[in-house]
C-alpha positions as CSV (number, residue, x, y, z in Angstrom):
1,M,9.4,-13.8,2.7
2,G,7.8,-16.0,5.1
3,G,7.5,-17.1,8.7
4,T,5.9,-15.6,11.7
5,N,7.2,-13.5,14.5
6,S,8.4,-15.6,17.4
7,M,8.0,-12.8,20.0
8,P,4.5,-11.6,20.7
9,G,4.2,-7.8,20.4
10,K,7.4,-7.4,18.4
11,I,7.6,-7.4,14.7
12,S,10.6,-8.9,12.8
13,K,12.5,-6.8,10.4
14,A,11.4,-9.2,7.6
15,M,7.8,-8.7,8.5
16,R,8.2,-4.9,8.7
17,S,9.7,-5.0,5.3
18,K,6.7,-6.8,3.9
19,I,4.2,-4.6,5.7
20,R,5.8,-1.4,4.5
21,P,4.9,-1.9,0.9
22,L,1.3,-2.4,2.0
23,Y,1.2,1.0,3.5
24,R,2.4,2.5,0.3
25,H,-0.5,1.0,-1.6
26,L,-3.1,1.5,0.8
27,L,-2.2,0.8,1.2
28,P,-2.0,-0.7,0.3
29,V,-1.0,0.5,2.0
30,P,-1.8,1.1,4.1
31,A,3.5,2.3,5.6
32,L,6.5,4.0,6.0
33,L,6.0,6.9,3.7
34,I,5.9,10.6,2.7
35,F,4.0,11.2,-0.5
36,Q,3.5,13.7,-3.2
37,L,0.3,15.7,-3.5
38,A,-0.4,18.6,-5.8
39,F,-2.8,21.2,-4.4
40,G,-4.4,23.9,-6.6
41,C,-3.8,27.5,-5.7
42,S,-7.6,28.2,-5.7
43,V,-9.3,29.1,-2.5
44,A,-12.4,27.3,-3.6
45,K,-13.4,24.3,-1.6
46,R,-12.4,21.0,-3.3
47,S,-15.0,18.4,-4.0
48,V,-14.0,15.0,-2.4
49,P,-15.9,12.0,-3.6
50,T,-17.5,9.7,-1.0
51,V,-15.9,6.4,-0.4
52,S,-18.7,4.5,-2.0
53,D,-18.1,6.4,-5.3
54,S,-14.4,5.6,-5.4
55,P,-12.8,3.7,-8.4
56,L,-10.6,2.0,-5.8
57,I,-13.4,-0.2,-4.5
58,G,-12.9,-3.8,-5.2
59,G,-10.1,-6.4,-5.1
60,W,-6.6,-5.7,-6.4
61,H,-3.7,-8.1,-7.0
62,Q,-0.1,-6.9,-6.9
63,V,1.8,-7.7,-10.1
64,S,5.0,-5.5,-9.9
65,L,7.4,-3.9,-7.4
66,G,10.2,-1.5,-8.2
67,V,12.9,0.8,-6.9
68,G,13.9,3.9,-8.8
69,D,13.6,3.1,-12.5
70,E,13.8,-0.7,-12.1
71,L,10.4,-2.5,-12.0
72,R,10.2,-6.3,-11.3
73,H,7.2,-8.6,-11.8
74,C,6.0,-10.4,-8.6
75,P,7.4,-12.5,-7.0
76,A,10.2,-10.0,-6.4
77,S,12.3,-8.5,-3.6
78,V,14.1,-5.1,-3.7
79,T,16.5,-3.5,-1.3
80,V,15.8,0.0,0.2
81,A,18.3,2.6,1.3
82,N,18.8,1.3,4.9
83,G,19.5,-2.3,3.7
84,G,15.9,-3.4,4.4
85,V,14.1,-5.6,1.9
86,I,10.6,-5.2,0.6
87,S,8.9,-7.9,-1.5
88,C,5.8,-9.1,-3.2
89,S,4.6,-12.6,-4.0
90,N,2.2,-13.6,-6.8
91,K,-0.5,-14.0,-4.1
92,D,-0.6,-10.5,-2.5
93,T,-4.0,-8.9,-2.6
94,V,-5.8,-5.8,-1.2
95,E,-9.6,-5.4,-1.1
96,F,-11.0,-1.9,-0.6
97,K,-14.6,-1.9,0.5
98,S,-17.3,0.8,0.0
99,N,-17.7,1.3,3.8
100,G,-14.1,2.7,3.9
101,T,-12.4,-0.5,5.2
102,F,-9.8,-2.7,3.6
103,T,-8.3,-6.1,3.9
104,A,-4.7,-6.9,2.8
105,K,-3.4,-10.4,2.4
106,F,0.2,-11.4,2.1
107,P,0.0,-15.2,2.4
108,D,3.7,-16.0,1.9
109,A,4.6,-13.7,4.8
110,N,1.6,-14.8,6.9
111,I,0.3,-11.2,7.1
112,F,-3.4,-10.5,7.1
113,A,-4.1,-6.8,7.8
114,V,-7.3,-4.8,8.1
115,G,-8.0,-1.1,8.5
116,T,-9.7,2.0,7.1
117,W,-9.0,4.0,3.9
118,R,-9.7,7.3,2.2
119,L,-8.9,8.5,-1.3
120,D,-8.6,12.3,-1.7
121,G,-7.6,13.2,-5.2
122,N,-4.5,11.1,-6.0
123,V,-3.6,10.5,-2.3
124,L,-4.6,7.3,-0.7
125,S,-4.5,7.4,3.2
126,V,-4.9,4.2,5.3
127,T,-5.0,3.4,8.9
128,F,-4.2,-0.2,10.0
129,T,-6.4,-1.6,12.8
130,A,-5.0,-5.1,13.0
131,P,-2.9,-7.2,13.5
132,R,-1.6,-5.6,16.7
133,E,1.9,-5.3,15.2
134,V,0.7,-2.7,12.7
135,A,-2.5,-1.4,14.5
136,G,-2.5,2.4,14.6
137,I,-0.1,3.0,11.7
138,N,-1.2,5.7,9.4
139,R,0.2,6.0,5.9
140,S,-0.4,7.9,2.6
141,T,0.7,7.3,-0.9
142,A,0.3,8.9,-4.4
143,I,-1.9,6.7,-6.6
144,Q,-2.7,6.7,-10.3
145,F,-5.4,4.8,-12.1
146,D,-5.1,3.7,-15.7
147,K,-7.8,5.0,-18.2
148,R,-10.0,2.0,-17.7
149,G,-9.6,1.8,-14.0
150,N,-8.2,-1.7,-14.1
151,T,-4.6,-0.9,-13.0
152,I,-3.3,1.2,-10.1
153,T,0.2,2.5,-9.7
154,T,1.5,3.8,-6.4
155,N,4.6,5.9,-6.0
156,S,6.1,6.5,-2.6
157,T,9.3,6.8,-0.6
158,I,10.3,4.0,1.8
159,E,13.2,4.7,4.1
160,G,14.7,7.2,1.6
161,T,14.1,5.0,-1.5
162,S,11.6,5.8,-4.3
163,T,9.4,2.8,-4.8
164,T,6.6,1.9,-7.3
165,E,4.0,-0.8,-7.0
166,I,1.5,-1.9,-9.6
167,Y,-1.8,-3.7,-8.9
168,V,-4.5,-5.0,-11.3
169,R,-8.2,-5.4,-10.6
170,E,-9.1,-8.9,-9.7
């Protein structure tokens, strides 16, 4: 993907397709998604770690993108149910900061997004604050860490299609 939007205030379908995977990770993004979350049946109050204690803090580089059972190494593009396309390049990164903010960079699509994040159990919630095409978008995604904390896998649904993204720590 590439290029910029020619009409201020409007976001192209191609740009939306690139931004949507970000929401799943964060977004990661950050959107774009309904996600799975398993709650215990206990009435006891759950303990939620503070942002500064999160294993998510740091830089992450996207390495794979998949639909259903098919997983492709970046750069890759996949088609979702409505005919839209989501993609990743080998340059896409997300940095989660200990103050609860994030920066997502998709250089090939000329997208540089920022926002806030929260990790509650295995659910990552993000709110985009810029650029204006995505500002105010809130998204959540199921996230899993590998045993060492060096790889994250996100699973979500984009426009009716189950998607998976894998990131490695930078």
